Every structure is written in C-alpha cells, then in structure tokens.
C-alpha positions in Angstrom: 0.2 11.3 -1.8 -1.3 8.4 -3.7 1.8 8.2 -5.9 4.0 7.8 -2.7 2.3 4.4 -2.2 3.7 3.0 -5.5 7.0 4.9 -5.6 10.5 3.7 -4.8 10.7 1.2 -1.9 7.0 1.4 -1.2 6.0 -0.1 -4.6 6.5 -3.8 -3.7 5.3 -3.3 -0.1 2.0 -1.7 -1.4 1.6 -4.4 -4.1 2.0 -7.2 -1.6 -0.5 -5.6 0.8 -3.0 -5.1 -2.0 -2.7 -8.8 -3.0 -3.5 -9.8 0.6 -6.5 -7.5 0.7 -7.8 -8.6 -2.7 -7.4 -12.3 -1.9 -8.9 -12.0 1.6 -11.9 -10.1 0.5 -12.4 -12.3 -2.6 -12.6 -15.3 -0.3 -14.7 -13.5 2.3 -17.4 -12.3 -0.1 -17.4 -15.5 -2.1 -18.2 -17.5 1.0 -20.7 -15.0 2.4 -22.5 -14.7 -1.0 -22.6 -18.4 -2.1 -22.5 -20.5 1.1 -26.2 -20.0 1.7 -27.0 -21.2 -1.9 -24.6 -24.1 -1.7 -25.9 -25.3 1.7 -29.5 -24.9 0.6 -28.8 -26.9 -2.6 -27.8 -29.8 -0.3 -31.3 -30.0 1.0 -30.5 -28.5 4.4 -33.4 -26.6 6.2 -33.4 -22.8 6.2 -32.3 -22.7 9.9 -29.1 -24.5 8.9 -28.5 -22.3 5.9 -28.8 -19.2 8.1 -26.8 -20.6 11.0 -23.9 -21.7 8.7 -23.7 -18.2 7.2 -23.9 -16.4 10.6 -21.3 -18.6 12.1 -18.7 -17.5 9.6 -19.1 -14.0 11.0 -19.3 -15.0 14.6 -16.1 -17.0 14.2 -14.3 -14.0 12.9 -15.4 -11.9 15.9 -14.3 -14.6 18.3 -10.9 -15.0 16.6 -10.0 -11.3 16.7 -9.8 -11.6 20.5 -6.9 -14.0 19.9 -5.4 -12.7 16.7 -5.1 -9.1 17.9 -3.0 -9.9 21.0 -0.9 -12.3 19.0 -0.1 -9.6 16.5 1.0 -7.3 19.3 3.1 -10.0 21.1 4.8 -11.4 18.0 5.2 -10.2 14.4 1.9 -8.9 13.0 3.0 -10.0 9.6 3.8 -13.6 10.6 0.7 -13.9 12.7 -1.6 -12.9 9.8 0.3 -15.2 7.5 -0.4 -18.1 9.8 -4.0 -17.0 10.1 -4.4 -17.2 6.3 -2.6 -20.5 6.0 -4.7 -22.1 8.7 -7.8 -20.5 7.1 -7.0 -22.2 3.9 -7.1 -25.5 5.7 -10.4 -24.6 7.4 -12.0 -23.6 4.0 -10.8 -26.8 2.5 -12.4 -28.6 5.5 -15.6 -26.8 4.7 -15.4 -27.9 1.1 -14.9 -31.5 2.2 -17.8 -31.3 4.7 -20.1 -29.9 2.0 -19.4 -33.0 -0.1 -20.9 -35.3 2.5 -20.6 -34.4 6.1 -23.1 -34.1 8.9 -25.0 -30.9 9.8 -23.0 -30.4 12.9 -19.7 -30.9 11.0 -20.9 -28.3 8.5 -21.7 -25.7 11.2 -18.4 -26.4 12.9 -16.5 -26.0 9.7 -18.4 -22.8 8.9 -17.4 -21.4 12.3 -13.7 -22.3 11.9 -13.7 -20.9 8.4 -15.0 -17.6 9.8 -12.2 -17.5 12.5 -9.6 -17.0 9.8 -11.4 -15.6 6.8 -13.5 -13.0 8.6 -10.9 -12.6 11.4 -8.2 -12.1 8.7 -10.2 -9.5 7.0 -10.5 -7.5 10.2 -6.8 -8.0 11.1 -5.3 -7.1 7.7 -6.6 -3.5 8.2 -4.5 -3.3 11.4 -1.5 -4.6 9.4 -1.9 -1.8 6.9 -1.8 0.8 9.7 1.6 -0.5 11.0 3.1 -0.8 7.5 2.9 2.9 6.6 4.3 5.9 8.4 1.9 8.4 9.9 2.1 10.8 6.9 0.9 8.0 4.5 -1.2 5.9 6.8 -4.7 7.1 6.0 -4.0 7.0 2.2 -2.4 3.6 2.5 -5.3 2.0 4.4 -7.9 3.7 2.2 -6.3 2.5 -1.0 -5.8 -1.0 0.3 -9.5 -1.2 1.3 -10.4 0.1 -2.1 -8.3 -2.4 -4.0 -9.6 -5.1 -1.7 -13.1 -4.3 -2.9 -12.1 -5.4 -6.4 -11.5 -8.9 -4.9 -14.8 -8.6 -3.1 -16.6 -8.0 -6.4 -14.6 -10.6 -8.4 -14.8 -13.4 -5.9 -18.5 -13.9 -5.9 -18.7 -13.4 -9.7 -16.1 -16.0 -10.4 -17.7 -18.5 -8.0 -21.1 -17.9 -9.5 -19.7 -18.5 -13.0 -17.9 -21.7 -11.9 -21.1 -23.0 -10.4 -23.1 -22.0 -13.4 -20.9 -24.1 -15.7 -21.3 -27.1 -13.5 -18.2 -27.1 -11.3 -18.9 -29.1 -8.1 -19.5 -26.9 -5.0 -16.7 -28.8 -3.2 -14.2 -28.0 -5.9 -15.2 -24.3 -5.9 -14.7 -24.1 -2.1 -11.3 -25.8 -2.5 -10.3 -23.2 -5.1 -11.3 -20.5 -2.6 -8.9 -22.1 -0.1 -6.0 -21.6 -2.5 -6.7 -17.9 -2.6 -5.9 -17.7 1.1 -2.6 -19.5 0.5 -1.8 -16.6 -1.9 -2.7 -14.1 0.8 -0.5 -16.0 3.3 2.5 -15.9 0.9 2.1 -12.2 0.1 2.0 -11.3 3.8 5.1 -13.4 4.6 6.9 -11.8 1.6 5.9 -8.4 2.9 7.4 -9.2 6.3 10.7 -10.1 4.8 10.8 -6.9 2.8 10.0 -4.8 5.8 12.7 -6.5 7.9 15.2 -6.1 5.1 14.4 -2.4 4.8 14.7 -1.9 8.5 18.1 -3.6 8.6 19.3 -1.4 5.7 18.2 1.8 7.6 20.3 0.8 10.6 
C-alpha cells in the first residue's frame, strides 16, 4: 500500500504534499522551539516570553474556525496555499518586530503568525484526507505526517545552528518565512495537478 503513494500518477501528488508537510512543520517547530529564546534574548520579561509563544498556538486555533469553512466553500488547495502565503508575510512581520518593535507589536505579530503557521499545520492534514481515495487515505495521511516530522526535526536544528554561528534572529525568522512560500507553491502546484487529472478522467 505504501508503494501506491509513490507509483504512477500519485508520485508527484504525494511528493508535493510531503513538501508542504515538511515545510509547514519545519516552520512550526522552529518558531515554537526558538521564539522563547529569541524573545528572552531581547530582554523581555518571562511573562512576555510565555505570552508570545502561547499566542502562536492560540492564533492557530482561532484561525481554523475560518480556514475550515473556507476550504469547504472554495478549493481546499487554493485556500491552504493562500494561508501559507499570508503566513509568510506574518512571519516576516514577526522578524521585523523582533528587530525593534514594541512589546504589543511583538504579541500581535506572534498571534498573526500562529493563525497561519499553526492553522496551516492543522489544515494540511485535512487536505491530505481529500487528496487520496478511501483505500489509500489512512496510509497517505500517516506517511505525510511522518515525512512532516523530518521537517519538524530539521527546522529547529537549522535555526539553532544559524543562531549559533551569529546569524541575526531577524534574518533567521525571515528565512523561516521563505519556507512557507515553498509550502504555498507546492500546494498550488498540487491543485493544478489534481484538476488536470480530474479533467483527463472525464
């Protein structure tokens, strides 16, 4: 059954889905793991460190209320692609604020970042369920989550290495933003492939 995911017409579909999972979880865990350290290094009190980290999760929970219905009403692929692209902007905003914004701006940017990064991470699982037929669904979702964990491991390690060699926190966060652009492109490309395959079947 696993081979079915990477065989024939499913190969590119699965690869693009895995790229989205890897990129999203790399960004998610990089932010969750290193935001407290980065914010603390700015001299913010512990309550701000905790609040900024918690808000990234709260933002994702709040966003799912909007993202879910949007995926149902329109294209789930296009919706998620937009979520990732907007998320890249919010992560870039977080990086800009880290470089010299107010505490309130930091907390607002953390919340907005969470709406797309955490919200996207929850929503991409739903995307995987509509991509595969019932006979492949559990295997497809399971493998996508497993591949995503590779990004979840690599993301924090790469960020830590970059900070360790002296890369500015703002630049590191900007780099994380570009990862979400990759996720957005992969989901958009996946939508085009799925639509093309549906037309060919007709």
